[in-house]
C-alpha positions in Angstrom: 42.5 11.7 -38.6 41.5 14.9 -40.4 41.9 18.1 -38.3 40.1 21.3 -39.1 42.4 24.3 -38.7 40.5 27.6 -38.2 42.2 31.0 -38.2 40.2 33.6 -36.2 41.6 36.5 -38.2 40.7 38.5 -41.3 44.4 39.1 -42.0 45.5 37.9 -45.5 49.1 38.0 -44.3 48.4 35.5 -41.5 46.7 33.2 -44.0 49.7 33.5 -46.3 52.1 32.6 -43.5 50.2 29.4 -42.7 49.8 28.5 -46.3 53.5 29.0 -46.9 54.2 26.7 -43.9 52.0 24.0 -45.5 48.8 24.5 -43.6 45.5 25.5 -45.3 43.3 27.3 -42.7 39.6 28.1 -42.8 39.1 31.8 -42.0 36.4 32.9 -39.5 36.4 36.5 -38.4 35.8 36.9 -34.6 34.1 40.3 -34.6 35.8 41.2 -31.3 36.0 45.0 -30.7 39.7 45.5 -30.0 39.2 49.1 -28.8 37.3 47.9 -25.7 40.1 45.6 -24.5 42.6 46.7 -21.9 45.5 45.2 -20.0 48.3 46.4 -17.7 51.2 45.4 -20.0 51.5 45.3 -23.8 52.3 41.6 -23.8 49.2 40.9 -21.8 47.1 43.0 -24.1 48.3 41.2 -27.2 47.6 37.8 -25.6 44.2 38.9 -24.3 43.1 40.1 -27.7 44.3 36.8 -29.3 42.4 34.8 -26.6 39.2 36.7 -27.1 39.3 36.3 -30.8 40.0 32.5 -30.7 37.3 31.9 -28.0 34.7 33.9 -29.9 35.2 31.8 -33.0 35.4 28.6 -31.1 32.1 29.4 -29.4 30.5 29.9 -32.8 31.4 26.5 -34.1 28.7 23.7 -34.3 29.8 20.6 -32.3 33.5 21.4 -32.5 35.7 18.4 -32.5 39.0 17.6 -34.1 39.5 21.3 -34.6 42.3 23.8 -34.0 41.4 27.4 -33.6 44.2 30.0 -33.8 43.7 33.6 -32.6 46.4 36.2 -33.1 46.8 39.9 -32.5 49.8 42.2 -33.1 50.8 45.5 -31.5 53.8 47.8 -31.8 55.4 49.2 -28.7 57.5 52.4 -29.0 58.7 54.3 -26.0 56.4 52.2 -23.8 53.3 53.2 -25.8 51.1 50.7 -27.6 50.2 51.2 -31.2 47.7 49.1 -33.2 46.2 49.8 -36.6 46.4 53.5 -37.5 43.5 53.6 -40.1 43.9 57.3 -41.1 46.6 59.2 -43.1 47.3 61.5 -40.2 48.0 58.7 -37.7 50.2 56.9 -40.2 52.2 60.1 -40.8 52.6 60.8 -37.1 53.6 57.2 -36.4 56.3 57.1 -39.1 57.7 60.5 -38.0 58.1 59.0 -34.5 59.4 55.6 -35.7 61.9 56.5 -38.4 65.5 55.8 -37.5 64.5 54.1 -34.3 63.7 50.7 -32.8 60.3 49.3 -31.6 59.0 46.0 -30.4 56.4 44.1 -32.5 54.5 41.8 -30.1 52.0 39.2 -31.4 49.8 37.4 -29.0 48.8 33.8 -29.9 45.9 31.8 -28.5 45.4 28.2 -29.4 42.3 26.1 -28.8 42.6 22.4 -29.6 39.3 20.5 -29.3 38.8 16.7 -29.2 35.4 15.3 -28.6 34.0 18.7 -28.0 36.4 19.7 -25.1 38.8 22.6 -25.9 42.3 22.9 -24.4 43.7 26.4 -24.6 47.2 27.8 -24.7 48.3 31.5 -24.8 51.8 32.8 -25.6 53.3 35.9 -27.2 56.3 36.5 -29.4 58.4 39.6 -29.6 60.5 40.8 -32.5 62.6 44.0 -32.3 62.3 46.1 -35.4 64.7 48.8 -36.5 63.2 51.3 -38.9 65.0 53.2 -41.7 65.4 56.9 -41.3 62.9 57.6 -44.1 62.2 61.1 -45.5 58.9 63.0 -45.3 58.5 62.3 -49.1 58.9 58.6 -48.5 56.3 58.6 -45.8 53.8 60.4 -48.0 54.5 57.9 -50.8 53.9 55.1 -48.4 50.7 56.6 -47.2 49.5 56.9 -50.8 49.8 53.1 -51.2 47.1 52.5 -48.6 49.2 49.6 -47.2 50.0 50.9 -43.7 46.5 51.9 -42.6 45.4 48.5 -41.5 48.7 47.1 -40.2 49.8 47.0 -36.6 52.5 49.7 -36.2 51.6 51.2 -39.6 54.1 48.9 -41.5 54.6 45.5 -43.1 57.7 43.7 -44.1 56.1 41.7 -46.9 55.0 44.6 -49.0 55.9 48.2 -49.8 57.0 48.8 -46.2 59.7 46.1 -46.4 62.3 48.6 -47.7 61.7 50.8 -44.7 62.8 48.1 -42.1 66.5 47.9 -41.6 66.8 45.1 -39.1 64.8 42.4 -37.3 65.8 40.6 -34.1 63.5 37.6 -33.6 61.2 35.7 -35.8 60.3 37.5 -39.0 57.0 35.6 -39.3 55.9 37.3 -36.1 56.2 40.7 -37.7 53.9 39.5 -40.5 51.4 38.5 -37.9 51.9 34.9 -36.8 55.0 33.2 -35.4 55.3 29.8 -37.0 58.0 28.4 -34.6 56.0 29.5 -31.6 52.8 28.0 -32.9 54.6 24.7 -33.5 55.8 24.6 -29.9 52.4 25.5 -28.6 50.8 22.7 -30.6 53.4 20.2 -29.2 52.3 21.0 -25.6 48.8 19.7 -26.4 50.0 16.7 -28.3 49.6 17.9 -31.9 52.3 17.2 -34.4 53.1 20.1 -36.6 54.0 18.0 -39.6 50.7 16.1 -39.3 48.9 19.4 -40.3 50.8 19.8 -43.5 48.7 19.9 -46.7 51.2 17.9 -48.7 48.8 17.4 -51.6 48.8 21.2 -52.4 52.6 21.5 -52.0 53.3 18.6 -54.4 50.6 19.4 -56.8 49.0 15.9 -56.4 
């Protein structure tokens, strides 16, 4: 049985993670306004954002069946404060001045909707990876800002680009820092009877 896998995210990094794991997703952006969503705890916020994204995309599908919708959202927690995408140079600069030489928690919420015969079954989980940042100089921060990379990344950094050299240590799943925890997603799918290996696009991987 062919299963349609839909990623409710515009993140190229999340698409890359899934493709690297053998899954070719269809991308549909949710349009959810993240700034209007609130929650009592950072973990709850990440999961709520992921749920809203997945449910918005699922609702937009025509006669959804044999489909898996994956919604994700990442946040960085430093000193108990939640940080999302910084967008501007000033915010990136302030963020890195606060993060350098310290440790923060990158939390990614995951919401999964698996639909069979039009009925959707949902699951929500979150993964946490502790990140230790290098004690970068002001000059390095300015050079990083100039790349444009950190402006649209949760926590103002990535590990799969220019920012990788500024991350000293990870405790937890590194995929989670990129934006989607592959081991967690596999476990979530198993709870609703979906075999991870059954989603592999082996034709692409073998060049057949």
